[in-house]
C-alpha positions as CSV (number, residue, x, y, z in Angstrom):
1,X,20.6,-18.1,45.1
2,X,21.1,-21.8,45.6
3,X,24.1,-22.6,47.8
4,X,26.5,-24.8,45.8
5,X,27.9,-26.3,49.0
6,X,26.7,-29.7,49.9
7,X,26.3,-30.7,53.5
8,X,28.1,-34.0,52.8
9,X,31.2,-32.1,51.7
10,X,31.1,-28.8,53.6
11,X,34.5,-27.7,52.3
12,X,34.1,-27.1,48.6
13,X,36.9,-25.6,46.4
14,X,35.7,-22.5,44.6
15,X,37.3,-19.7,42.6
16,X,36.4,-16.0,42.9
17,X,37.3,-13.3,40.4
18,X,37.6,-9.8,41.8
19,X,38.1,-6.6,39.7
20,X,40.4,-4.4,41.8
21,X,40.7,-1.5,39.4
22,X,40.3,-1.1,35.6
23,X,43.5,-2.9,34.7
24,X,43.8,-5.4,37.6
25,X,41.9,-8.6,38.4
26,X,42.5,-11.1,41.3
27,X,41.5,-14.7,41.3
28,X,41.1,-16.3,44.7
29,X,40.8,-20.1,45.3
30,X,39.8,-21.6,48.6
31,X,37.2,-23.3,50.7
32,X,33.6,-22.3,51.1
33,X,31.6,-23.6,54.0
34,X,28.1,-23.0,55.4
35,X,28.0,-21.0,58.7
36,X,25.8,-22.7,61.3
37,X,26.7,-20.4,64.2
38,X,23.4,-18.6,65.0
39,X,25.1,-15.6,66.6
40,X,27.1,-15.1,63.4
41,X,24.0,-15.4,61.3
42,X,22.3,-12.8,63.4
43,X,25.3,-10.5,63.0
44,X,24.9,-10.6,59.2
45,X,21.1,-10.3,59.2
46,X,19.6,-7.0,58.0
47,X,15.9,-6.1,58.5
48,X,15.7,-5.4,54.7
49,X,15.9,-9.2,54.2
50,X,12.5,-9.8,55.9
51,X,10.5,-9.9,52.7
52,X,12.8,-12.4,51.1
53,X,12.4,-15.1,53.8
54,X,9.2,-16.8,54.9
55,X,10.0,-16.5,58.6
56,X,11.3,-13.0,58.2
57,X,14.2,-13.6,60.6
58,X,17.8,-14.8,60.7
59,X,16.6,-18.2,62.1
60,X,14.8,-18.9,58.8
61,X,16.4,-22.2,57.4
62,X,16.7,-20.6,54.0
63,X,18.9,-17.7,55.3
64,X,22.4,-18.8,54.7
65,X,25.8,-17.3,55.5
66,X,28.9,-18.6,53.7
67,X,32.5,-18.4,54.9
68,X,35.2,-18.2,52.3
69,X,38.7,-19.1,53.4
70,X,41.2,-18.2,50.7
71,X,44.2,-20.5,50.0
72,X,45.9,-19.2,46.9
73,X,45.5,-16.3,44.6
74,X,46.7,-14.8,41.3
75,X,46.9,-11.1,40.5
76,X,46.8,-9.9,36.9
77,X,47.9,-6.2,36.8
78,X,50.0,-4.0,34.5
79,X,50.7,-6.9,32.1
80,X,52.2,-9.0,34.8
81,X,51.0,-12.1,36.8
82,X,51.8,-12.7,40.4
83,X,50.8,-15.9,42.3
84,X,50.5,-15.7,46.1
85,X,49.3,-17.9,49.1
86,X,47.5,-17.0,52.2
């Protein structure tokens, strides 16, 4: 996966679509940023990732953790639409 977040503009606006149950979908809009905190990257590292990264560790420059901060959302459920903010 190529990270769509540029280092020049670390706060990118994105939209996620999440299926909650068969007749409900939520769209979330917010900011995505690259996590540079090495302790947090270590927390999300799993030994199963070793084969995917040349250095085989969470310190590999290609291993990336992204933080999504939702701002607004829209829920589609039971033929209704509800907008909400975080």
